[in-house]
C-alpha positions in Angstrom: 116.8 118.3 138.3 117.1 114.9 136.6 120.4 115.1 134.9 120.6 111.4 134.1 119.2 111.9 130.6 121.8 114.5 129.6 125.1 114.0 127.9 127.9 116.3 126.9 127.9 117.2 123.3 128.6 115.7 120.7 130.2 113.4 118.3 133.9 112.9 118.1 133.8 114.8 114.8 132.4 117.9 116.5 135.4 119.7 117.9 134.8 122.0 120.8 135.7 123.1 124.3 133.6 120.3 125.8 135.1 116.9 125.6 132.8 114.1 124.4 131.2 112.1 127.1 129.2 108.9 127.3 125.4 108.9 127.1 123.6 109.4 130.4 126.5 111.6 131.8 125.6 114.5 134.1 124.9 118.0 132.8 128.3 119.2 131.4 130.0 122.1 133.0 130.5 125.5 131.4 133.9 125.9 129.7 135.5 129.3 129.1 136.1 130.2 125.4 137.4 133.7 125.1 134.8 136.2 126.2 132.1 133.5 126.8 131.4 130.3 128.7 129.7 127.5 126.9 128.3 124.1 127.6 126.7 121.6 125.1 124.7 118.5 125.6 122.5 115.9 124.0 119.1 115.2 125.7 117.4 111.9 125.3 113.7 112.8 124.9 110.8 110.9 126.1 109.3 109.4 122.9 105.9 111.1 123.3 103.2 111.2 120.6 103.9 113.8 118.0 101.4 116.6 117.3 100.4 115.3 113.9 99.9 111.8 115.1 103.0 110.1 113.9 105.6 108.3 115.9 109.4 107.8 115.6 110.5 104.8 113.5 111.2 101.6 115.3 114.5 101.6 117.1 114.8 105.4 117.1 115.1 107.2 120.4 114.8 111.0 119.8 117.7 113.1 121.0 117.9 116.9 121.2 121.3 118.6 120.8 121.5 121.9 122.7 124.0 124.7 123.6 124.0 127.3 126.4 126.3 130.3 126.4 126.9 133.3 128.7 129.6 135.9 129.2 132.8 134.6 130.8 132.6 136.9 133.8 128.8 136.7 134.2 127.1 135.2 137.3 125.5 131.8 137.0 122.2 133.3 138.2 121.4 135.1 134.9 117.9 134.6 133.5 117.6 132.4 130.4 116.6 133.6 126.9 116.0 131.0 124.3 117.1 132.1 120.8 115.9 130.2 117.7 116.4 130.9 114.0 115.4 129.6 110.6 115.6 126.1 109.3 119.3 126.7 108.4 120.2 127.8 111.9 121.4 125.6 114.6 122.3 125.6 118.3 125.4 127.7 117.8 123.9 131.2 118.1 126.8 133.2 119.4 130.5 133.1 118.7 132.2 130.4 120.8 134.9 128.1 119.4 132.9 128.4 116.2 130.9 131.0 114.3 127.4 131.6 115.6 124.7 132.1 113.1 123.5 135.3 114.9 126.8 136.3 116.4 126.3 140.0 115.4 123.2 140.1 117.5 124.0 137.7 120.4 127.1 138.3 122.5 128.6 140.3 125.4 127.3 143.9 125.0 125.2 143.1 122.0 121.4 143.2 121.5 120.9 140.0 123.3 123.6 140.6 125.9 125.4 137.6 127.3 126.3 139.7 130.3 122.6 140.0 131.1 121.2 136.7 129.9 122.3 133.1 129.4 121.2 132.1 125.9 120.0 128.6 125.2 119.3 127.1 121.8 119.0 123.7 120.2 119.1 121.9 116.8 115.7 121.3 115.4 114.2 117.8 115.5 114.1 116.5 111.9 116.7 119.1 110.9 120.3 119.4 109.7 122.0 119.4 113.1 122.8 116.8 115.8 119.2 116.3 116.9 117.3 113.3 115.7 116.1 113.5 112.1 115.8 111.6 108.9 119.4 112.3 107.7 120.7 109.8 110.2 120.8 106.3 108.7 119.7 107.3 105.2 116.1 106.2 105.7 113.4 106.8 103.2 111.5 110.0 103.8 108.3 108.1 104.2 109.7 106.3 107.2 110.0 109.6 109.2 107.1 111.3 110.9 105.9 114.8 110.3 107.3 117.1 113.0 105.8 120.6 113.4 106.4 123.6 115.5 104.4 122.2 118.4 106.8 119.2 118.6 109.8 121.5 118.7 108.2 123.5 121.6 107.4 120.3 123.5 111.1 119.2 123.1 112.1 122.6 124.5 110.0 122.0 127.6 111.8 118.7 128.2 115.1 120.4 127.8 114.1 123.2 130.3 113.0 120.5 132.8 116.2 118.6 132.5 118.3 121.8 133.0 116.1 122.9 136.0 114.9 126.1 134.2 111.4 126.8 135.5 110.8 130.0 133.7 112.3 131.9 130.8 112.9 135.6 130.5 112.1 135.4 126.8 111.9 133.2 123.7 113.3 135.1 120.7 112.5 133.5 117.4 113.1 134.5 113.8 111.5 132.8 110.8 110.9 129.1 111.8 112.2 130.0 115.3 109.4 132.5 115.6 106.8 129.8 114.7 108.3 127.7 117.5 108.1 130.6 119.9 104.4 131.1 119.1 103.8 127.4 119.7 105.6 127.6 123.0 103.5 130.6 124.0 100.3 128.8 123.1 100.9 125.6 125.1 103.6 126.6 127.7 103.0 130.4 128.2 103.2 130.1 132.0 106.9 129.3 131.6 108.0 132.5 129.8 107.8 136.2 130.5 107.8 137.4 126.8 107.8 136.2 123.2 109.8 138.1 120.6 108.7 136.9 117.1 110.5 138.1 114.0 109.1 137.4 110.5 106.8 134.6 111.6 103.0 134.4 111.9 100.3 132.0 113.2 100.3 129.9 110.0 102.0 129.7 106.7 100.5 132.0 104.0 99.1 129.9 101.1 101.4 131.6 98.6 104.4 130.8 100.7 103.2 127.2 101.0 103.0 127.2 97.2 106.7 128.3 97.0 107.8 125.6 99.4 105.6 122.8 97.8 107.5 123.4 94.5 110.8 123.3 96.3 110.0 120.0 97.9 108.8 118.5 94.6 112.1 119.5 93.0 114.1 117.8 95.8 111.9 114.7 95.8 112.2 114.3 92.0 116.0 114.7 92.3 116.2 112.1 95.0 114.4 109.6 92.7 117.2 110.1 90.2 120.0 110.1 92.9 120.7 113.8 92.2 119.9 115.2 95.7 122.5 117.9 95.4 121.1 119.2 92.1 117.6 119.2 93.7 118.8 121.2 96.7 120.6 123.7 94.5 117.5 124.5 92.5 115.2 124.4 95.5 117.4 127.0 97.3 117.5 129.1 94.2 113.7 129.1 94.1 113.7 130.0 97.8 116.0 133.0 97.3 113.5 134.6 94.9 111.0 134.7 97.7 113.4 135.5 100.5 114.7 138.7 98.9 112.9 141.5 97.1 112.2 142.7 93.5 114.0 146.0 94.4 117.2 144.2 95.5 117.2 142.0 92.4 116.6 145.1 90.2 119.5 146.9 91.8 121.9 144.0 91.6 121.0 142.0 88.5 119.6 144.4 85.9 122.4 143.8 83.4 122.5 142.5 79.9 122.5 138.8 79.3 125.5 137.1 77.8 125.3 134.8 74.8 126.4 131.2 75.7 126.4 127.9 73.8 122.8 126.9 74.6 121.2 130.4 74.6 121.6 133.4 76.9 122.8 133.6 80.5 121.3 136.3 82.7 123.2 138.1 85.5 120.9 136.7 88.3 121.9 133.1 87.4 125.3 133.3 89.0 123.8 134.5 92.3 121.1 131.8 92.3 123.6 129.1 91.5 126.1 130.3 94.1 123.4 130.3 96.9 122.1 126.9 95.8 125.6 125.4 95.8 126.4 126.8 99.2 123.2 125.3 100.6 123.7 121.9 98.9 127.2 121.7 100.4 125.9 122.0 104.0 122.3 120.8 104.1 120.9 117.3 104.0 118.0 116.8 101.5 116.0 114.7 103.9 116.4 117.3 106.6 115.3 120.0 104.2 112.1 118.1 103.3 111.3 117.5 106.9 111.7 121.2 108.0 110.2 122.7 104.9 107.1 120.6 105.5 107.2 121.6 109.2 107.0 125.3 108.2 103.8 124.6 106.3 102.3 122.5 109.0 102.7 125.3 111.5 99.5 126.4 113.1 98.7 128.2 116.4 95.6 129.7 117.8 96.4 133.3 118.7 93.5 133.5 121.1 95.3 130.9 123.3 98.5 133.0 123.6 98.2 135.1 126.7 101.9 135.8 127.2 103.2 139.3 126.3 104.3 139.2 122.7 106.4 141.5 120.5 106.1 141.0 116.8 108.6 142.3 114.3 107.5 142.5 110.6 109.3 143.5 107.5 107.5 145.7 105.0 109.0 143.9 102.0 108.7 140.3 103.3 107.2 138.1 100.6 107.3 134.9 102.8 105.5 136.3 105.9 103.4 139.3 104.6 103.1 142.2 107.0 99.3 141.9 106.8 99.6 138.5 108.5 101.5 140.0 111.4 98.9 142.8 111.7 96.2 140.1 111.9 98.2 138.1 114.4 98.7 141.2 116.7 94.9 141.9 116.7 94.1 138.2 117.5 96.6 137.6 120.4 94.9 137.2 123.8 97.8 138.9 125.7 99.6 142.2 125.5 100.9 142.6 121.9 103.0 145.1 120.0 104.1 145.1 116.3 107.2 146.9 115.2 107.8 147.4 111.5 111.1 147.4 109.7 111.6 148.7 106.2 114.3 146.7 104.4 115.6 145.9 100.9 116.2 142.4 102.1 112.7 141.0 102.6 112.5 137.9 104.8 116.3 137.9 105.3 116.2 141.2 107.0 116.7 139.6 110.4 120.1 138.4 109.2 121.1 141.4 107.0 119.8 144.5 108.9 122.1 144.1 112.0 121.9 147.7 113.2 118.1 148.0 112.9 117.5 144.6 114.5 119.9 145.4 117.3 118.0 148.6 118.0 114.7 146.8 118.0 115.7 144.0 120.2 117.4 146.2 122.7 114.3 148.3 122.9 112.1 145.2 123.3 114.2 143.5 126.0 114.7 146.5 128.1 111.5 148.5 127.8 108.6 148.5 130.2 105.6 146.8 128.6 102.6 148.8 127.6 99.4 147.0 126.6 98.5 147.7 122.9 
């Protein structure tokens, strides 16, 4: 294992159980934090050509920030499961010294059991975390290359090589993470036993691309007027209309409008503004543009995916319609199953339906495979 390209996480502003270390330090050790052990690092990637033909700007050496976690009393010989989420998710999947974005699903005794698996994740290239992306340095968006799901999968391969992981038990991906899982399965299927893909398909549906195109135009126009926060707030509000369902909106926001100075204010506006404000407070506009585009650039050929794949679709998902997952299941070259979850929460069901998702994941990760 070549550990010379690894460094302990992170910046001095990133508190955690692992003390900052210089670049090119060895693989950091695990550190106990309550019921888990965690280690973090930053991997200097080889600047290989990107899938869409671009290259990193002059002077930029791409870096991938990663985290690995397992139960405190677990053996070091546990198989590895990679867990990846949506564009808002990062490498902190389970609760450690900070809140994990999927901590109700990943942890000791949970659906992805840290007593049975070590869980590895990373911040997406181009995104809002510590990996290389356009948010560093404040560069113009045009100076940054387009990065798609294939590039994220290629970066994961470099990380596995650096950590000495020859084969994964599974890649579990939800939303954008599911797209990356499929890309990994297409090009690196020999290195994983199983893919678990939640609310992601082989390509972006055209109506979903339409949603996101408008969101990106809002943000770009706001950037022109130096109002990036305003752009992100409205882009996120538009996104929430697609993420959730008409049934949920009817149940929560079917009240009477209130007369205000410049017209009427409707009950749903408070919700959309609150979600937009929370997003704008935590997400960089350039990172949003990069990963939003990456979602729409995602393409895989299902006929080239031979690894066993479990798909999870949501009946009410407006972003990844169930019909796309049914088509994907029929087209996959390897053993494939599709499990369907009914939910009021649409595309966000993988975050909101904890009990149902727990049951599905436990069944998938522990069941004997049957070819469907």
